[in-house]
N, C-alpha and C positions, 0 to 999 in steps of 0.2 A: 721913559717905562721899561724890561724888556718882561714880554710875559715869562710866571712857571709854567715848568714841563710837570706837565699829569703824565707818569709812570703807567702804562694801563696793563694787560695781561700780554702782552707779548714784553719783548725786550727792549721794542723801540719806542720810545718817549715820543708824548703824543704834545702840542701848543693846546692848550685851553686859551684863544682867544677870548676877551669878554668885555662886557663892558658894565656894569650892573650901578642903579641904584640904596646911596645911603641917606636915611631920613636923621631927622636931629631934632628934637621939639621946641628948637627958635630955629631954625630952616628948614624951609618945605623938601628945596635936596638940593643931593648935589649927585654930576654921574661922570664919573672917573672911570679910565680903563685900569684893570687889571686888578689894581688895588683901592679897596675904599676904606679910606678912613677921615672922620670927620673932625672936623676945624673943634670941636666942641669936649672934644677924648669922649665921646659917650658913647663909640662903638672902635675900641680902642685896638679890636685883635680881627687879623683873616685870615683864616685856616681854611684851602684847598681839597676838597675827592674825587676820586674819581671812583666811578662803578660800574659794575658790568654785569652780562649777565649771569656769570657763571656762581656756582654754590657758593666758594667762597665768600664771592664779593656778594654778590643780594642776603643774605644773610649780614655785612659790614649794614648794607645800603639800611637794612629791615632795624636792626641795636642803633644808628645815626639820627633816623628820622623817631625814635620814638623818646626824645628825651629835647629837642625845641619846643618854644615856645610861638612864634609870630615871622614873620617873612615875608621878603619880598624877589617878583620872578623877573627877571628879564631873557633876552635872548640871544646870541649874538650870531656871525655874517656867516654862521656855517650851518643855526638853526637847531643849536646847542644849547639847552634850556636850562636856565642857571637860577638857581633857588637859594637864598638871601635866609638862614634861621636865626632867628639870632639869643643865643641864650645868655641872659649876660652873663660871666662880663666877657664871652666869645660869641663873635658870628663865625658862622660857618657858608661855605659855599659850593654845592652839591650840583658836578655840571654832566646833565643826564644828555645822550643821543637823543633828538624826540625830532618828532612830526607832528604839523602844524597845529592838525588836528588832538593830539593829548592836550594843549596846553590847558585848560578847562579843569582838566583834572589834575595834573602839578600844582595849580595854583593855585588849588582848593584843598583834596584832598588830601596832600602833607604836608600843606599848612600848620595844624595845628595838633600833636598830640600828647596826649595829657592818661591819668589814667581813669578806666570807664569808671563814669556813677553811674548810671543808670545798670538793674540785674538786670546780669542775661541769665536767659534758659538753658536747657538739659540742650541737648543737641549742638551749643557751640563750641567751637575751642581753635586755639590757636600756634597744637602740633609743637610746642614748644620740647614740651618731653614725652610724649606719645598721642593715638590716633584721638581721644578721647571718647573712644567708642563706636569709630568707624571703621568698616572694612573694606576689604574686599574682596565683587563679587564671583567667587571662584570659575566661576563660567569667563570671564575676559582677560586683559590683563590686568595685570597687580600694579596696585597704587606704587609708592616708592616713597618711606618718611624721609629725609632726608635727617640726619640727626642736624651738620652743622648748621642748613640752612633753615630750622625749623620751619619746614611747607614738605609738601608731600605732592609729589607729580608721577606721571607718566607719558612715555617718551616714545618717541617716532626708533629710537636706535637705543638697544640696554647699552649702558653706561657701565664702567666696570668697577669704577668709585659708587654705584647705589648700596643700598644696605637698605635690611630692614624690609623684608618686603610685607606688604599687610595684605595673605592670600595667598592664594596657587597662582602662577602664573598660564599662561592659553597658548595655543597652539601659534606662534611667531612669524606663518605663511600666511593664517589671516588678516582681515582688515584690522588692525590696533585701537583695540578702544577698551579704557581705563572704568567699573562701573562703582563709584564709590560707596557704601550705604551706611545713611547713617544708626546710634540706636534707636528705638523705637521712642517717637516720640507722646507726647498724648497732652496739647494745648488746645486748652477749650476757650482758649478767644483769640482776637486778633494776634496778629505777634508780626513779626520784619525781619524778615534773614537777610544779612550784609556777608554776601561775599569780595573777599580778596581773591581775586587773580589774573595771571597772565596769560596768556599765549601766544606763541615764541615763533618766530615766523608762519607756517600755519598752523591750524586746526580749526576745534570747535569746543566749546561746552554748554554743557545743556543738565540745566537741574531738572526734575520733576516728583512728584509726589504719588505713594503707592500705598494702598489705604487696601486689607487682607479682603478679598473678597472681590476686588478690582482685579479685571483680567490682566491691564494695561496701565502704565503708569501714566498721569495727568503732567503735561508738559508746563514751565512754570515759567519759565525761561529761556532762551537760550543766544551764546554771541559766535562769532567767527570771525571779531576782528581782530586779530594782533598787535599784541602795545611790546615799547620797549621797556614797560616798568606796569609796577601792581594796579590796576583797576580793581574800584569800585564799585558792587552790583549790590541796587536794595530790591528786596522781591520779598511782596503781601503774603502772608501766612495767612490766608481766613480762619475763622473760628471752624471747629471741627471735634465732634462729638466722639470719633472713635482715632484710635493712637497710627500711626500712621509714620512712613520713615521717608525720609531726604535723602531724593536720588540724584550722583551727579556720576555724568555722565561724558569724559575727555577724550577727545577723539584727535591724537597727535594726524600733522599734518606728514605725503608720503615723501617734505623736500627736507635736506642735509640740518642738524639740529631742532626741528621743530617738534614742539613738549606742550605739556600742558600743566599745569601749577594750581595750588591752593597755598594760598597766607595764613589765610582764617578763615574763619565760620564763627559771626555772631550772629544768634537770634537775642529778636530782645522784644517787650512784652510791645502792644500799639502796633500802628499804623507806620510807613515808611514814610508815609511824609512829614510825621513829627518830625522836631526838630529843638534843641536847647544848645546845640550849639558849643554845647561840652565835652563833648570827648573826638578823637580825631579822624575818625570817617564823616563830620563833618553831615553827617545819615547822609550820604550821597550828593547833596546837592553841592553844585560848582558854578562856580564862574563864566561866562559868556566875557569871552579875554576881547577888550577893548583896550585901544592904544593908549588913553589918556586916565579914561574912570571906569574902574575896578571896584567885585565888591569882594573888602579885605575882611581878615578877624578884629576884632574887638576884645580892650578886655585882660585879661589872665598878671594884671599887675603890670605889662608892657605897654610905656606909652608911647608908639612909633612914631606917627605922625601930627600930635594933637595933645597937650595934659589938662583937655577939659573934657574929653572922654566923656562919659555915662558911666554912671556903675551899671552893670550886664539885669537882667529884668528876673530870673530864675533866682539869683541868692541876694540880690540886688547889694555889691558888691565891687570890688574894682578884678579882684581874681577869678570871678564868673566872665563866662563868654560874649558873644552876639555878636552879627555880620552887622557893617555898615560900606558906606562908600559918602561919597565925599566931592566935592566939587572943583575944589586945590588946583586940579590936573585937570579943567575940561580946559581945550583950547578952541572947540568951532561951537559952531551954533548947534541946539539939541545934543548934546553930548549925551547917547541914554547905557548905562550899566543894565546888567540882567542878570537873577541869582536863577538857577534852575534849579529843581527838584529833579530825586529820580522818576521815573517813568516807570505808574501804576498801573498792576499786571493785571487786573481784576478790576469790573467795572463798582462803582464809589457812588456813591451820593449821599451831602449830611452837608452840617455842616466844618467849614475852616477857619481857625481861630487864628490868632496870633497878636504880638505885643510892637507896637514902632513909634520911632518919634525924631520928630527934624529939628534942628536948629535951626534953620529958614523958609519962605513959605514959595522960594523960588527955583521950586521943583516942581515937579508933577513923579507924584506914587501910582504905581496904577501891578494891579495885581492881573493874571489871565490866565488860560487853562490853553497847553499846546499839545495840539492832538501829533497823531506819529507824522503825519503829510506836514505837520508843521506850518499851521490855519491857527488864527488864536480866538479866542472867544474875553474876553473882558471878566470877570466878575466885581470886581472893586476900587472905585477911583480916591483917594486921600482928600477930603474936598470938607469944611464947615457943614456942606446938607448931609454928610455921612456919615461924623459921629453922635449927631444926639447933645446928649446931655456933654459931654467930653469939647474941650476943648484944647487945641494940639499950645498945649505951654512948654517950652524949650526945656529940657532934660528931665519931664515927667514921658511916662512910655502910656500908650494907648493906646486900649483893647479896643479889638477890629474882630467881631462874628460874621460868614459871608455864605450862603447858600453855597458847594458847587453837586453840578449834576455829572455826570460823570462818567456812561453806562461802556466804554472805551475806555483804550487807555490815554490815560494823558497827564502832563508834566502842566506845574504849578512856575508859573513862572515873576518872579519882584521884580517892577523894572521902576526904575528911576531915570526921569529924564534931569536934565539941565540947561538954559540957556547960557552961563556964563560963570565963570570962575566964582563969580559971590552970589550962587546956590546956595548954600548951606548942604549941609550933613541930612540921611533919614540910614537913622540905624532901626533891625529890626532880631528879635529877641522871640522864643519860648511858641512855635507854630504847630499848632496841634490838631486833630480830626476826631469829629465824633460822628457815627450813621446816624445820630438823631438832626432833624435840618433844624436850624437854627430857632425859627418862631413856629406856633402852631400852626399858626398862619401859612407857613410855604407847603404846599400840593407839591402830592407824591411825587415823584417823576412816571410822567404818559407810559402804559404802557401800551404800545405799538400793534402786541398783537393784534389785536381787534381788526386788524384790518389782515389776517390769515387766513386762506380760507384755500381751500382742495377738492373742494366741491365732491365730498362723496357722500357727507349727511345735508345737502341742502345747498342754498346757496349763502349760509353765512350771514351775517351785518352786510351783504352787499344788496343793492333794490336797484327797478330799473321803471321808468316812464310805459307800462306796454302798452298806451292808449293810445299814445302819439308817435311808436317808432318799433322798427321789428325787433323784436327781444330777442336776448342768447337766451337759447336752451337748453340743459345739465340736457346730456345723453354719458351713454358708455355704451362702447365699443368691446364685443366677447374676443378672445386671442383667437388671430387668426391669420390666414397668407396675402391678403388685398389689402388691409388698410387696419391705421396704427390706432394704438387704444391711447389711454390716458399717458401721464406724462407719472401718474404718484406710481403707479401698479402694473401700469401695464391692459389692465384690466378694471381699472375702475372709471370713474364719473369727471368730468371736463363739460368746460360749456360752448355753445358755438352757436355759432352767427350765421347769416346767411344762408341757411339750409335747405331755404324753403323757397321752391319758386312758389311764385306771386303777378302777377298781373300789374304791379308797379315796376316802374324804372327802376327806381335807386333806393337804397335801403340805409337807414343810419339805425345803429344799436349801441347803446349808452347803459355802463353797467357802470353805478355808483356806489362807490365807496365812501365807510363808515366817516365820518369827524375826525381829525388829524386838530391837535394841539397844536396852539402855536409857537414862536420864538423857538422852535428846533430844528431839528435837521436830519431826514428821516434816508435810508437808502430800502426804495421798491427793488423788487425783482422778483421775474414769470415765469412761465413757462408761452411759448404758443407756438404756433401751425400754422401753415394757409394751403393753400388747393383753389389751384385757379384761376387765381390774378394774376390779372398781362398789367394790368401797371398797382405796385408796393405802396407808392404813399402814401395812399390815404387808404389804409387793410388795414391798420390799428394805427393811434396815439390814445396819448396817456394827456391827462390835464388835469389842474389844478384847480379844482370850482369853489372859489374864495365864498366866506359870508355874504358879501357883498352883489354876490349871484355875477360878477367879473373874472373868464375863464382862462388862463396863460397855463401856453399847451409845454410840456416838461419833455415827452420824451416822441417819439416814431419813429414807426419803418422806415428799415434800408433795406432787409437783405430782399434779396430775391426768394421767393417760394420754393421752398425745399420736400415739403411735407413729412419733415422731422420737425420734434420739437426742439425750439431754438431757447436759449436763456435767454434772460435780457433785467438786465440790472440803470438800474438812475441814479441821483443822488438826488434832492431837492433840499428848498428850508422854502418854511413861512412864516413869514409876520402876525398869522393871524390863526382862528381855524380853518381848516378846510376841506374838501372830499377830492380823492381821488378819483378820474373819471374812467375811463378804459371805452373808445371810441370809436368804433370799426363800421366805416361809409366807401356805401355802395356808387356812385352815380353812376353807373351805367350798368345793364340786364348781361351784356355782351360781357364786359371788365367784370363782371364780380364773380367771387368764389367763396371758399367755406374760411372763418376763421377761425379757429381753435384756442381757447385759452387754461392755463390749470395751472396750482401750487404757486396764488398770489402770497407773497411773504412782506412782512413790513419789521421795519428793524430801526435801535437810530444810528446817526452816526455816522456818511462816509464812509459811502459799501466799497470800499479798497482797503477800510478798515473794519471792518464789519466781516469778511472774508476772512481775516485774519484772526479772529477772534472765534468764531464758529469752527477753523480746523483743528486750531486747542481746546477746544472743545471735548473736541471727536479722537480722542488717540489713537483705536484701530483702526482708520478711516481709512480708506486710500482711496484716491481719483481714479488716478496715474498722473495726472496734470504734466505732477515736476519726475515723473519715474516711477517706480516697483516701490516705493514706500518700506521698502528691507524688506520686502518679495525678493526671490529667487527662484532661479530655476533649475530642476533636478537631474543633473549630468549624467546623474549614474544609472534610473530608473525608466529611460523615454527615451524617443529617436525622433523628436523635435521642440521646440523651443516655444514659450508664448511669444506673442510679436505686440508690441506697443506702435496704435496704428492711428490716423487720425482720419475721417471720411470715409466711401465707401471704400470695401475691399475690389482686389482688381479683379474675379471672377464675378461674370455677372448670375443674377435670380439666387442670389447668397449671401448673407452674412450683414449688417448695418448699415444707413446709409448713414449715420454719427453715432458721436457718443450719446451717454444716456447725463451726462455733468450737464456738460454746456450746448448739447449737437452740437458745435462747431469742435469741441475740445479726444483728445483722448479714451482708449481704450486700451483689454488686451485684445486679442485673437489666435485661433491655433486657424491657420492660412492654409485649404486642405493642398491646393496645384502639389506644393513641393511633397508631400507625403502620400505615402500607400497606404491604402486601405489598411484599417484595427491598428495602425502607430496613435504613438502619443503622446501627450507634453504635457508638465507637473509643471505646478508654482507651487512650490514653500513659504508660508506664511514665515515670522518672525519666533521662537519660541515664545508659548502661548503660557501665562503660570492659570497652574491648576489650582484651584477654588471646590468649596463646599457645594456652594449654589451650580444653581443652571450657568451655564455660556449661550452667545444666540450669537449665530449667525448672520447676517441676509445680503444681499448681495442684489443684484440686475444680470440676465443672464440673455444671453439674443441666438436663437434658433432655426435659422428660418436656410432654409433650400432643400432643393426634393432626394435630396444625397447625405443629411443630418444625422451624421454618428451622436453620441455620448458623451456626458457631462456627468462625469463625478466630486463628490463633494466627502475625502476625507480624513480624516484622525488617526497622526502616528505618534504614538507613543511608543519611545526609543525602540525603534525599527518594528514594530507592529503596528497594522496597518489596522483601520477600523472605516467598515461604509456609512456615512452620515445623510448623506441624499445622491441622486441619481433623475435624468431627464432621456430618455430615447427621443431619435427621432426627429423631425418636423415640429415645431411648437408655437411658434408667431410669428408675425411680421417685425412683432414691438418687442422694445426691451417688456419686460415682465422679471418682475420682484419674485424672490424667494428669499426663506425666514426656514434655519433651522437649530434646533435649541438640543444644544446633547449637556452632559456632564459629565467631569472630566478633572481628578483632585490629583494628579501629577502635569510634572510640565510636559506637552507636548506640541505639536505643530499640526495646522490646517494645510493636508492638501488639494485644489482644484487640477481637476484632471479629465482632459478633452482628447478626445476619441476618432477618429477620423474617420467617417459610413466608406461607403460602397462610389460614390461619385465626388468629383470635385468641386460640387455644392454641396461644399458638406465645412464651411465654417462658422463656428461658434467662436463668440464673444461676454467676454464678464468686463464689468462694471461697479465702479461705485461699492464696494467692496466695504463691508463695517461687524468687526470682530466687537464683543462689547459682553462682563457680565451682565448674567441677571439673564430675566425667561424676556423671550421677544414679546413686543407688544401687539397688539390682536391688530390685522389687518382688516379682519369682516370683508373679503372680495375673495372668492373663490379664483382665480385662474385656469380652470379647465378650456382644455386647448376645443375651440371649435371651427368651422369648417363656414362659418357666415358675415358679411362684410354685410351687415344689419346697424342699425346703428338702432340703440334701443331709449 
């Protein structure tokens, strides 16, 4: 049979060659080319539609998808995804240009579209006739409401057909950024924001939360992945006692045709993990594609595969919906189907509940959490031992409650494994979540911060066996030009091992931490500095001391001695309670030097995940590891630029030997060599919103060199500047911490200005800048400059 012609936007017709699956109540499946015609005449009509990314056809795509109730996907040899929508008595095939990575999205996101049953909260908008109170920030590019397409967009190039600009435009010469602001929202309880969006060609989309009194918006979610059609993202909004706004920031790329579009915004009560599968977006749950067995939408009055499908649990009738997977198409040993929740965006601990049923016991049904690194942790597995008083009676829904502790972002994975085509069927419905654990016997999530210590006020909960070994000493160094101070502030306290000469030829110093709970994964971070070691393999090591007395080495020092603070992190997991032990060994007097330790921190989860979580909690922070974080060089009022650098500066006896963040990372500095005396370099922050309360600037600075000039921090309000903080001349060989409090009710910028001194030994550097609302925390440490290298 000749394939039909599909007419695209151009005048040249395009062939869409495909195969599709037709299902019948009395026959498993029939695969045919081009046309699906069931012998039972259950599916009598086939219609084919072509949709593209232009406004008219994208609108048609939305209208078409909003009227279909069931589906079956297939892919042709060109990678075109064909979705079969069943809307009795008609059958629609929608042929999409599709990448393999998007298969799960098409398989489930647009599978079922019905009228929403749940309550939508203020802030929701489908952009059908207006923008529902959403407005463009006048300081940025305007979002455009497409009347025909029923969506808003910001594009790399202005389109002549665009209409109804939301707000006023911005300078087209600068980077294109569109900022969409929600109306003022007051959601006292947890809610879920579901965003239907599309990034075409290139660009990025970010969702933030703006609360009055905060200088910066808190990041909630972001994406840079382009797609060929609409994508659904789910974002948890935590309970908030204060009103806030949702901020949506779209940045189309510079390539031709790049755009960022928003189709719908749904805000509903509850957690994003919760789902009864009655809505079109399926709460962001998606099927992980498998060639033979997959999760499907069941119910809705349409029986595609079987006429013995159960009633759904939500409404206990045939019109409600649920998810199910069937072994009938299993072809190989241990076929696995996975239904995956949206990724949680905030730490969550509590009780996960759901309803399920199995038609046979010949399958393995399990629930896991999966983190952003793809690591799984089993929460629950179906079996008689899990059911207590419930037994698996075919056709009856079985309730399950399981405790979940997720201090970092995870997905919940419902996995079914079949060993044969006779493995039966598993159905799932009514997933819910509560912040309270399922039983009162469940222990609260362990707080790993008991192992944190910066040694400013003592040893915290760390101990050592001083009678048997050479002890770690708590010391401090006044800021000077000879010896490094601590890592915390440059003028505080840290621990030092092997700092005193003695008659013995060797030393062992052991620092023992508090007891950590078992069956947990931890991230340990700390800073160390070495001096005088010829052999560094035994200079510093970290062990786990288990309750049975056994020891396990989890980290050892590999860096050569540098005399600077170097960051270290280690991920470890323990099945039983254990303690972390820092061990420094000196085997021979001639090989020994000093080992310094500071700023120990313990978190739950993998260190790669913890780093991302911490960065999202400090939206106004910049450590310059990935760039300038929105800071810009002042091209109008200075004679030089701040340079981003790692390692020592080119000129000897000036500048830092490493950055403050990691010791081996990046910082900004004014290189004095090519600059004349009194010439300056100015760095401008992003615009900072004014608030009625105080603002705090904290940062680390490095001013070492006999000819060091001046470092100023200024505030710029509409072109008028005011000096907030200043240091002149040589300060210390160490990184020193500065904190500046100020008040400003209007929008402003922070300016870091470095002025070159009298000689080339005038390098000035900054690192780890944090801008935030509220007063600065107490440091309790004076950074008065001294000339002594004495260890107190």
